[in-house]
C-alpha positions as CSV (number, residue, x, y, z in Angstrom):
1,X,148.5,14.4,100.3
2,X,149.9,17.7,101.3
3,X,150.1,18.5,97.6
4,X,146.4,17.7,96.8
5,X,145.3,19.6,100.0
6,X,147.0,22.7,99.0
7,X,145.4,22.7,95.3
8,X,142.0,22.1,96.7
9,X,142.3,25.1,98.8
10,X,143.7,27.2,96.2
11,X,140.7,26.0,93.6
12,X,138.4,26.9,96.6
13,X,139.8,30.2,97.1
14,X,139.4,30.8,93.0
15,X,135.8,29.6,93.1
16,X,134.8,32.0,95.9
17,X,136.7,34.8,94.2
18,X,134.0,36.2,91.6
19,X,131.3,35.3,94.6
20,X,133.3,37.4,96.8
21,X,133.4,40.3,94.0
22,X,129.6,39.9,93.1
23,X,128.0,40.0,96.7
24,X,130.9,41.5,98.3
25,X,131.6,45.0,99.5
26,X,129.0,47.5,98.5
27,X,130.4,51.6,99.1
28,X,127.5,53.5,100.5
29,X,125.5,55.6,98.6
30,X,126.0,59.2,100.3
31,X,122.4,61.3,100.3
32,X,122.6,64.9,99.4
33,X,121.7,67.1,102.7
34,X,117.8,68.3,102.9
35,X,117.9,72.1,103.0
36,X,115.0,73.9,104.9
37,X,113.8,76.9,103.6
38,X,113.5,79.5,106.7
39,X,109.7,80.4,106.9
40,X,108.8,84.2,106.5
41,X,107.8,86.1,109.2
42,X,104.1,87.1,108.5
43,X,103.4,91.0,108.1
44,X,100.5,91.6,111.0
45,X,97.4,93.8,109.3
46,X,97.5,97.2,110.2
47,X,94.7,98.0,107.6
48,X,91.6,99.8,108.7
49,X,89.8,102.1,110.5
50,X,91.3,103.1,114.0
51,X,90.8,105.4,116.7
52,X,92.8,107.1,119.5
53,X,94.3,109.5,122.2
54,X,97.3,111.1,123.6
55,X,98.5,113.2,126.1
56,X,101.8,115.3,125.0
57,X,104.1,118.4,126.3
58,X,104.6,121.4,124.0
59,X,107.7,123.1,124.3
60,X,110.5,125.6,121.6
61,X,108.5,128.2,120.6
62,X,110.1,131.6,120.6
63,X,107.8,134.7,119.7
64,X,110.0,137.4,119.4
65,X,107.6,140.6,120.5
66,X,107.6,144.1,119.1
67,X,105.2,146.5,118.8
68,X,104.4,149.5,116.4
69,X,102.0,152.3,117.7
70,X,99.3,153.7,115.1
71,X,97.4,157.3,115.6
72,X,94.8,158.1,113.3
73,X,96.1,155.2,111.1
74,X,99.8,156.9,111.0
75,X,103.2,155.1,112.4
76,X,104.1,157.3,115.2
77,X,106.5,155.0,116.8
78,X,107.8,151.2,117.2
79,X,109.5,149.4,119.4
80,X,111.3,146.2,118.8
81,X,113.0,143.3,120.9
82,X,110.7,143.9,124.0
83,X,110.6,140.4,125.3
84,X,110.3,136.6,123.6
85,X,107.4,134.1,124.5
86,X,108.0,130.8,124.8
87,X,105.1,129.2,124.7
88,X,104.9,125.3,126.5
89,X,102.7,123.0,128.4
90,X,100.8,119.9,128.6
91,X,98.3,119.3,126.4
92,X,96.1,116.0,124.8
93,X,94.3,115.3,121.9
94,X,92.5,112.7,120.2
95,X,92.4,111.3,116.6
96,X,90.6,109.6,114.0
97,X,91.7,107.6,111.0
98,X,91.8,104.9,108.2
99,X,95.2,103.3,107.1
100,X,96.0,101.4,103.8
101,X,98.3,98.5,103.7
102,X,100.6,96.9,100.8
103,X,103.3,94.5,101.9
104,X,104.8,96.3,104.8
105,X,104.2,99.7,103.6
106,X,101.2,101.6,105.5
107,X,99.6,105.0,104.7
108,X,96.4,106.8,105.3
109,X,94.8,110.2,106.6
110,X,94.3,111.1,110.2
111,X,91.9,114.4,111.8
112,X,92.8,115.6,114.9
113,X,91.8,118.0,117.9
114,X,93.6,118.9,120.8
115,X,93.4,121.6,123.6
116,X,95.4,122.1,127.0
117,X,97.8,124.3,128.8
118,X,100.0,125.8,126.1
119,X,100.8,129.5,127.1
120,X,103.3,131.9,128.3
121,X,103.5,135.4,129.9
122,X,106.2,137.7,130.2
123,X,106.5,141.5,131.4
124,X,108.5,144.2,132.7
125,X,108.4,147.8,134.3
126,X,109.4,151.0,134.5
127,X,109.3,155.1,134.6
128,X,107.7,156.9,131.6
129,X,107.1,160.4,131.9
130,X,107.5,160.3,135.4
131,X,104.5,157.6,135.8
132,X,105.4,153.9,137.2
133,X,104.1,151.7,134.3
134,X,104.2,148.1,134.0
135,X,103.5,146.0,130.8
136,X,103.0,142.1,130.5
137,X,102.2,140.3,127.9
138,X,100.7,136.2,127.4
139,X,100.7,134.0,124.5
140,X,98.2,131.2,124.9
141,X,97.2,128.4,122.5
142,X,93.2,127.5,122.8
143,X,93.1,124.5,120.1
144,X,94.7,123.0,117.5
145,X,93.0,121.0,114.6
146,X,94.4,119.2,111.7
147,X,94.5,116.8,109.3
148,X,97.8,114.6,108.2
149,X,99.0,112.0,106.3
150,X,100.9,109.2,107.7
151,X,103.0,106.8,106.1
152,X,104.8,103.6,107.6
153,X,107.0,100.7,107.2
154,X,106.1,97.8,109.3
155,X,109.6,96.6,110.9
156,X,108.3,93.1,112.5
157,X,104.9,92.1,112.9
158,X,104.2,93.9,116.1
159,X,106.2,97.3,115.3
160,X,106.1,100.3,112.5
161,X,107.7,103.1,112.4
162,X,106.1,106.4,110.4
163,X,106.4,110.0,109.5
164,X,104.0,112.7,108.8
165,X,102.8,115.6,107.4
166,X,100.2,117.9,107.5
167,X,97.6,120.9,107.9
168,X,96.8,122.6,111.1
169,X,94.5,125.3,112.4
170,X,95.3,127.4,115.3
171,X,93.3,129.3,117.4
172,X,95.0,131.7,120.2
173,X,94.9,134.8,122.4
174,X,97.1,137.4,123.2
175,X,96.7,139.1,126.4
176,X,97.8,142.2,126.9
177,X,98.0,143.6,130.7
178,X,99.6,146.4,132.7
179,X,99.1,149.2,135.2
180,X,100.1,153.1,135.0
181,X,100.7,154.4,138.5
182,X,98.3,151.5,139.9
183,X,95.7,151.5,137.8
184,X,95.3,148.2,136.1
185,X,93.8,147.4,132.6
186,X,93.5,144.5,130.1
187,X,93.0,143.8,127.1
188,X,92.7,140.0,124.9
189,X,92.7,139.8,121.3
190,X,92.1,136.5,119.8
191,X,93.0,135.6,116.2
192,X,93.3,132.4,114.2
193,X,96.1,130.7,112.1
194,X,96.9,128.0,109.5
195,X,100.3,126.2,109.1
196,X,101.8,122.8,108.8
197,X,102.7,120.2,110.5
198,X,105.7,117.5,110.4
199,X,106.3,114.8,112.5
200,X,108.0,111.1,113.3
201,X,106.8,108.1,115.1
202,X,106.6,104.8,116.4
203,X,103.4,102.5,117.3
204,X,103.7,99.1,118.5
205,X,100.9,96.5,118.6
206,X,99.5,95.1,122.0
207,X,96.8,92.7,120.7
208,X,94.9,92.6,117.3
209,X,93.0,95.6,119.1
210,X,95.2,98.1,120.9
211,X,98.7,99.8,120.2
212,X,100.9,102.1,121.9
213,X,102.7,104.8,120.1
214,X,105.1,108.1,120.7
215,X,105.1,110.9,118.3
216,X,107.5,114.3,117.7
217,X,105.3,116.8,115.8
218,X,106.2,120.2,114.6
219,X,103.8,122.9,114.3
220,X,104.6,126.1,112.3
221,X,101.3,128.8,111.8
222,X,103.4,131.4,110.1
223,X,102.9,135.0,110.9
224,X,100.0,137.2,112.0
225,X,99.4,140.6,113.2
226,X,97.6,141.2,116.4
227,X,96.1,144.7,116.9
228,X,95.0,146.1,120.0
229,X,92.8,149.1,119.8
230,X,91.8,152.3,122.0
231,X,89.7,155.0,120.0
232,X,92.0,156.2,117.2
233,X,95.3,154.3,118.7
234,X,96.4,150.8,117.3
235,X,98.9,149.0,119.3
236,X,100.0,146.0,116.6
237,X,102.4,143.1,117.3
238,X,103.0,140.0,114.7
239,X,102.5,136.6,116.7
240,X,104.7,133.8,115.1
241,X,103.4,131.0,116.7
242,X,105.3,127.6,116.8
243,X,106.1,125.0,118.6
244,X,107.6,121.2,118.9
245,X,104.9,119.1,120.5
246,X,105.8,115.3,121.9
247,X,102.9,112.9,122.4
248,X,102.8,109.7,123.9
249,X,98.9,107.4,123.4
250,X,96.8,104.2,122.5
251,X,95.0,103.5,119.2
252,X,91.9,101.1,118.7
253,X,91.5,99.7,115.6
254,X,87.6,99.1,114.6
């Protein structure tokens, strides 16, 4: 009886073996990981017209003053290194521009006009031929107008860094004043000069219309002779107006 039971169990196991192999353990299927591509941050729109205003501070000018003395158009005297004029002061301006955009690059022209209190006055005194003499010379910026090209790179949707290069036209005054034995005299000579500008800045969007910017600009107006005339006597000095300007302002996009 035991022998038959043993064969029966063995036969049952033999019959189950194929079934176990057919429908038994199945290795799990490993799915490949899903790679999600990063979503590119959109580049904001900087194109179109805009207008703005700013306040600034001018500094860093160095105008070395000297005089040539002419009588009947003949040079009779020369004095160099009398003093240095370092014009500086607060100013402000307005501008109007247009920008095109190609991807992250932004470029376009800008017209500017500015004025303020940019000036310096230097002087001295002494005894000349027994007379007490004092003299003072003032250099003053009346206004500056210009056009510049701006090219910028959008570094994130709200921020652009840029550089500038342009043409500037300035209107200036040279004021010569003095006294001899207590008698005061003064003469003002106005002149204009053309030059170039270079700059760099950063602009940050506040919303779709408004933005703020900070900018540095250098302006150089070359050399201009300024003449103070009295009858047949001419006193000539060479003006070399140049300075740096720091600006902080806002733009409004149309």
